[in-house]
N, C-alpha and C positions, 0 to 999 in steps of 0.2 A: 519426485524430483523437486529439488529446491533451486530457485533462481534468485540470483543476487543482482540488484539494480536492474530489474526487468523494465524495459521501456514499453509502455502501453499507450497506443494512440487510438482514441475513440472520439468520434464527432469533432475531429480537428483539435482535440485537446491532448497534449503530450504530458504524461505523468510517469514517474519512475519510483514505484514502491521499493523499499530497501530489500525486503525478503518476501518471496511468494513461494508457498509450499503447494505443490500440485499432487493430487492423488487421482490416479486413472485419468490424467489429463485435465482435471478440473481444479481450478484454484480454490484451495480449501482454507488456507491461512495466509493472511497478509500481515507482515510485521513492519512497523516503522521504528527504526533505531534512532536513538539520540546520542549525542556526544556527552559522555559523563563529565568531561572536563569543562563543558560549556555551562556557565552559571545560568544562562537563559533557557537551557534545555529543560523540559519538564514533561511529565506524563500528560498534562493538559495540552501542551503543544503537539505531542504525538497524536493524541486523540483528535484534535482539530484537523490535523493533516489527514488522518484516516477518514474523517467525515468528508473532507474535500475529495478524497479518492472515491468515496461512496457516491458522491454526486457527479463527479466528472467521468469516472471510468467504471460504471456499474457492472460491466462484463467481467471485471477482475474480482468483484465481490458479489457473486451471484446469490450467496446464502442470505445476504442482507438486503438484496433488492426486492 
């Protein structure tokens, strides 16, 4: 199953990854999309946002925890 804009609340922190791919109910892939038309959007900013997710909502990224 693929979820778009899934809201995850963990330890009072509310985050919304762009795309989460679940396999057998487990979150296997988290994708952070950036606007290609935005000159400030970069792979680095997407990476930083994923690192924020990793620290804030580790249940959504169990493979990296």
